[in-house]
C-alpha positions in Angstrom: 4.9 80.6 70.2 3.6 79.3 73.8 3.0 82.0 76.8 5.6 83.4 78.8 4.2 83.2 82.0 3.0 79.9 81.8 6.5 78.8 81.1 7.7 80.2 83.9 5.0 79.0 86.1 5.3 75.3 85.2 8.9 75.2 83.2 8.6 71.0 83.7 5.4 71.0 81.8 8.0 72.7 78.9 10.8 70.5 79.5 8.6 67.3 79.6 6.9 68.2 76.0 10.3 69.0 74.5 11.6 65.1 75.8 8.3 64.1 74.3 9.0 65.5 70.9 12.7 64.4 71.0 13.6 68.1 70.6 16.2 69.9 73.1 15.3 70.1 76.6 17.7 72.6 77.5 16.4 75.4 75.2 13.7 75.7 78.2 16.4 76.5 80.8 17.8 79.1 78.1 14.6 80.9 77.5 13.9 81.0 81.2 17.5 82.5 81.7 17.4 84.7 78.9 13.1 86.0 79.8 14.8 86.9 83.2 17.5 88.9 81.8 15.2 90.7 80.1 12.5 91.3 83.0 15.7 92.4 85.8 16.9 94.8 82.8 13.8 96.1 82.3 13.8 96.9 86.0 16.5 98.5 86.2 16.2 100.9 82.9 13.3 101.9 84.7 14.7 102.6 87.7 17.3 104.6 86.0 15.0 106.2 84.1 13.2 107.6 87.2 16.4 108.8 88.7 17.5 110.6 85.8 14.1 112.3 85.8 14.4 113.6 89.2 17.9 114.5 88.9 16.7 116.6 85.7 13.8 118.3 88.4 17.0 119.5 90.7 20.1 121.0 87.9 17.9 123.7 87.3 17.5 125.1 90.8 21.2 124.2 92.1 23.8 126.6 91.9 27.8 126.6 92.0 29.7 123.6 92.7 26.6 122.1 93.4 25.1 121.9 89.8 28.4 121.0 88.5 28.2 118.2 90.7 24.5 117.2 89.7 25.5 117.6 85.7 28.5 115.5 86.2 26.3 112.7 87.8 23.2 113.7 85.3 26.1 112.6 82.4 27.2 109.1 84.2 23.5 108.6 84.6 22.9 109.1 81.1 25.7 106.3 80.2 24.1 104.3 82.7 20.0 104.8 80.9 21.8 103.8 77.7 23.4 101.1 78.8 20.4 100.0 80.4 18.4 100.4 77.2 21.2 98.5 75.4 20.6 95.4 77.4 16.8 95.6 78.1 16.6 95.4 74.0 19.6 92.4 73.9 18.0 90.6 76.6 14.5 90.8 74.5 15.8 90.0 71.5 17.3 87.0 72.8 14.5 85.7 74.7 11.9 86.0 71.4 14.4 84.1 69.4 15.0 81.7 71.6 10.8 81.8 72.2 10.0 81.0 68.8 12.4 78.0 68.7 10.0 76.3 71.3 7.6 74.3 69.5 3.9 74.2 71.1 3.1 72.0 74.4 2.3 68.8 73.8 -1.3 67.4 74.9 -1.3 65.1 78.1 -3.4 62.6 75.9 -0.9 62.3 73.4 1.0 59.1 73.0 5.3 59.5 73.9 7.2 58.3 71.0 8.4 58.0 67.4 6.2 57.6 63.7 5.5 54.4 64.7 3.7 54.8 68.2 0.6 56.3 67.3 -2.3 54.9 68.9 -5.5 53.5 66.7 -9.0 54.8 68.0 -11.2 53.5 65.4 -11.4 51.5 62.2 -14.3 52.2 59.8 -15.4 50.1 56.5 -14.5 46.9 55.3 -11.2 46.3 53.2 -12.1 44.1 50.4 -10.8 40.2 49.5 -9.5 40.6 46.1 -8.5 37.0 46.4 -12.1 36.1 46.8 -13.4 38.1 43.9 -10.8 36.2 41.5 -8.3 38.9 40.5 -5.1 40.8 41.6 -5.9 44.5 42.0 -3.9 46.8 39.9 -2.1 49.7 41.4 -3.0 53.6 41.1 -0.5 54.5 38.2 -1.8 51.6 36.0 -5.4 52.4 37.0 -4.7 55.6 36.3 -3.0 55.0 33.0 -5.8 52.3 31.6 -8.4 55.1 32.1 -6.5 57.6 30.3 -6.5 59.7 33.9 -3.2 59.9 35.1 0.2 60.6 33.0 3.5 60.9 35.0 6.0 60.2 32.1 4.8 63.7 30.6 5.1 65.4 34.0 8.5 64.3 34.6 9.1 65.1 31.1 7.8 68.8 31.7 8.7 69.5 35.1 10.9 66.9 36.7 10.7 64.0 39.1 7.1 64.0 41.5 5.3 66.0 38.9 2.4 64.9 36.8 -0.7 65.6 34.8 -4.3 64.5 35.3 -6.0 64.0 31.7 -9.9 63.3 30.9 -11.7 61.5 33.7 -9.0 62.5 36.1 -8.9 65.8 35.9 -12.9 65.4 35.8 -12.3 63.4 39.1 -10.6 66.1 40.8 -12.7 68.5 40.0 -15.5 66.4 41.3 -13.8 66.0 44.7 -13.5 69.2 45.1 -16.8 70.7 44.3 -17.9 67.3 46.4 -15.4 68.9 49.4 -16.7 72.4 49.4 -20.2 71.5 49.2 -20.1 69.2 52.5 -17.7 72.2 54.0 -20.3 75.0 53.4 -23.6 72.7 54.4 -21.2 72.3 57.6 -21.2 76.1 58.0 -17.4 76.9 56.1 -17.0 79.8 54.4 -15.4 78.6 50.9 -12.1 80.6 50.2 -9.9 80.9 47.7 -6.4 81.5 49.2 -3.2 83.0 47.6 0.0 80.6 47.0 2.6 83.0 48.0 2.8 84.2 50.9 5.1 86.7 53.0 7.6 85.3 55.5 5.7 86.7 58.7 2.6 84.3 57.4 4.9 81.2 57.1 6.8 81.9 59.7 3.5 82.6 62.4 2.1 79.3 61.6 4.6 77.2 62.1 6.3 76.2 59.2 9.7 78.2 58.7 10.9 75.7 61.7 11.6 72.2 61.6 9.5 72.3 58.2 12.0 74.7 56.6 13.2 72.0 54.4 9.9 71.4 52.2 9.1 75.0 51.4 9.7 76.3 48.6 11.0 80.1 49.1 11.4 82.6 46.0 14.1 84.7 46.7 13.8 87.3 44.5 10.4 88.2 46.1 10.9 87.2 49.6 7.6 84.9 49.1 7.0 81.4 50.0 4.8 79.0 48.1 2.5 77.4 50.6 2.5 73.8 51.5 -1.3 73.8 52.5 -3.8 76.9 52.4 -3.7 76.7 56.2 -0.5 79.6 56.0 -3.1 81.8 54.1 -6.5 81.0 56.2 -4.4 81.2 59.4 -2.5 84.8 58.7 -6.1 86.0 57.3 -6.4 87.5 60.8 -2.8 88.7 61.4 -2.4 91.6 63.6 -6.6 91.4 64.5 -8.9 91.4 67.2 -11.8 89.5 67.0 -15.0 89.8 69.2 -16.0 86.5 70.9 -19.6 86.7 69.1 -17.9 86.4 66.2 -16.3 82.7 66.9 -16.1 80.0 66.3 -14.7 81.3 62.7 -14.5 78.5 60.0 -12.8 78.9 56.5 -12.7 75.8 53.7 -10.1 76.8 51.6 -8.7 75.3 48.4 -5.5 76.3 46.8 -2.4 74.7 45.0 0.1 73.2 47.5 4.5 73.1 47.0 6.1 70.8 49.2 10.3 69.7 48.3 9.5 66.4 49.9 13.4 67.0 50.9 13.2 64.0 53.2 11.7 61.5 51.2 13.9 60.6 49.1 13.2 56.5 47.7 9.5 56.8 49.4 6.3 56.6 47.2 8.1 57.4 44.3 5.6 55.8 42.0 2.8 57.3 41.0 1.1 60.0 42.5 0.9 59.5 46.3 3.9 61.8 47.0 4.3 64.5 44.5 5.9 68.2 44.9 2.3 69.9 43.7 -1.2 68.8 44.5 -4.6 70.7 44.8 -6.4 70.3 48.7 -9.6 71.6 50.1 -8.2 72.5 53.8 -10.5 73.4 56.5 -9.5 76.2 59.3 -11.1 77.1 62.8 -10.9 80.1 65.0 -12.4 79.3 68.4 -11.8 80.4 72.2 -9.2 78.3 74.0 -11.4 76.6 76.0 -13.4 75.5 73.1 -10.6 73.7 71.3 -10.7 70.3 72.0 -14.1 70.3 71.0 -13.3 72.0 67.5 -10.6 69.5 67.4 -12.9 66.7 67.5 -15.6 68.1 65.5 -12.9 68.5 62.7 -12.6 65.0 63.3 -16.1 63.9 62.2 -16.1 66.2 59.2 -13.5 64.3 58.2 -14.7 61.3 58.9 -18.3 62.3 57.3 -16.3 62.8 53.8 -13.8 59.5 54.0 -17.5 57.6 54.4 -19.0 59.5 51.9 -16.5 58.0 49.7 -16.8 54.4 50.5 -13.4 54.1 51.9 -12.2 51.7 54.6 -10.3 53.8 57.1 -8.4 54.1 60.1 -8.5 56.9 62.8 -5.1 57.2 64.7 -3.9 59.4 67.7 -0.1 60.8 66.5 2.6 59.8 68.7 4.4 63.1 70.3 7.5 62.6 67.9 5.8 63.0 64.8 3.9 66.3 65.5 4.5 69.4 64.1 5.9 72.4 65.7 2.6 74.1 65.8 0.0 70.9 66.9 -0.6 70.1 70.6 -2.5 67.0 69.3 -3.1 65.5 66.0 -5.5 63.0 64.3 -4.8 61.2 61.3 -7.5 59.3 59.1 -5.7 56.4 56.9 -7.1 55.2 54.2 -6.4 51.1 53.3 -4.5 50.9 49.7 -4.8 47.9 48.7 -1.3 47.1 46.5 0.4 48.7 49.6 -1.4 46.6 51.6 -1.8 49.5 54.8 -3.5 52.2 55.7 -1.8 55.6 55.2 -2.1 59.1 55.5 -5.6 60.9 53.8 -6.6 63.6 56.4 -5.1 65.0 59.4 -6.6 67.4 62.0 -4.3 69.7 64.4 -5.2 71.3 67.2 -2.7 74.4 67.7 -4.1 76.1 70.7 -2.8 79.9 71.3 0.3 79.0 69.5 0.2 80.4 65.9 -2.6 83.0 67.3 0.9 84.4 69.5 2.8 84.5 66.7 0.5 85.9 64.3 -1.0 88.3 66.9 -4.5 87.3 66.5 -6.8 88.0 69.4 -10.0 87.9 70.8 -12.2 90.4 72.9 -14.4 89.0 75.7 -16.0 91.8 77.4 -13.2 94.1 78.7 -10.5 91.6 78.1 -8.2 90.5 75.0 -6.6 87.3 75.2 -5.6 85.1 72.3 -7.4 82.8 70.7 -7.1 79.0 69.9 -6.7 78.1 65.7 -7.2 74.1 64.6 -7.0 72.9 60.9 -7.9 69.9 59.1 -7.2 68.3 56.3 -10.9 67.5 54.1 -9.3 66.0 50.9 -5.8 66.2 49.7 -6.6 65.4 45.8 -4.0 63.1 44.7 -4.1 60.5 47.8 -7.2 60.6 47.5 -7.7 59.4 43.9 -5.1 57.1 44.7 -7.7 55.3 47.6 -10.3 55.9 45.4 -9.3 54.3 42.1 -7.4 51.5 44.1 -10.4 50.1 46.7 -13.3 50.7 43.8 -11.4 49.0 40.9 -13.3 46.1 38.9 -11.6 43.3 37.3 -12.0 44.7 33.9 -10.1 48.0 34.9 -13.0 49.8 35.6 -13.2 52.0 38.7 -17.3 52.3 40.4 -17.6 56.2 41.4 -18.5 56.7 44.9 -22.5 57.9 44.9 -21.5 61.0 46.4 -19.0 62.4 43.3 -21.8 60.8 40.4 -24.0 64.2 40.8 -20.3 65.9 40.0 -19.3 63.4 37.4 -22.3 63.9 34.7 -24.1 61.2 37.0 -21.6 58.5 35.7 -21.5 55.4 37.7 -17.8 53.8 36.5 -14.7 55.0 34.9 -14.0 53.0 32.2 -10.4 52.5 30.3 -9.9 54.3 27.5 -9.7 52.6 23.7 -5.7 52.7 22.5 
């Protein structure tokens, strides 16, 4: 959530942010009104309580008619205090309910618009000319079948659409990717973490995934637990209700976990293969920093993502995601999109978001800086979303005979093999 004081001091910024996101601008004014009622009812309650205490001191010393009158006043005052207390609580509840509906404030440099209004910041690598090489590229599913690496038919038989098995070299390729990604993150100073896949409602809500993203979240009603769509959730909640000393910052974690997404809004999109699936594994970077350091940390996370994609020898571009395509928690987000030859376009492989103080306020995570205790900033960045990375590797490094060249960074984790070769039928 955002700082109510900031909202009161600069409501136009919040209105502009909501407008840029394509979200309800009137929410800002409803929240301001509720906050005013909360504060005024709080003042009224304090005044009545003070009056009640003063009257309580006079009653024991009074006698006769004066005491009877004071007791009458005390009775009325008691009723007034209860009413003011109820009004204060109701206004506070309304304020909180409205506050959690308000998305994070959009960074002023974010391009305004919808999904297609991003700005391309940089492009890396060379897109292969398969025509010049004399063959038509196969898509990842055809390659995965030839290699004995991907089985979507049995995935659908066992679990339904958008599920899959990674088999043989496919399974080994996932393990190689995960180990190489964790090795890079560890070398950069991240603490490796294996995180829970099930979290309590306060963890999911605190990271901002029970608002606009709720339709994509799996909920286990019997246990009131949620399956995470990213290890960002348990990593953000890891320090929930804690105060961290400033000299411990930055804290950087690299979480590996299964991820579960309904993909409720993607009917008909990417139905072939394993690009968009309900369950996948991912290595996620997560940082806790002082708020004044969040923009610099955001750039560092992007640099680590670029280092990773460059090591995989993939052509990719970096985009500044437009305001209408930001998640509720993100103030700004950069995506790295790899070129997918058979689709003829760039597709998202990694993203990194600066969530400023939004999540830490919801999760009650603060930093102690000298005598001051204040919210800190949280940031997240995908290092390796496994299925999409496998898609990009297979398609970009395929050879005419259906084999796939292994990027050098992965070879030590694949027993030194340089090629993934088709299996004999």
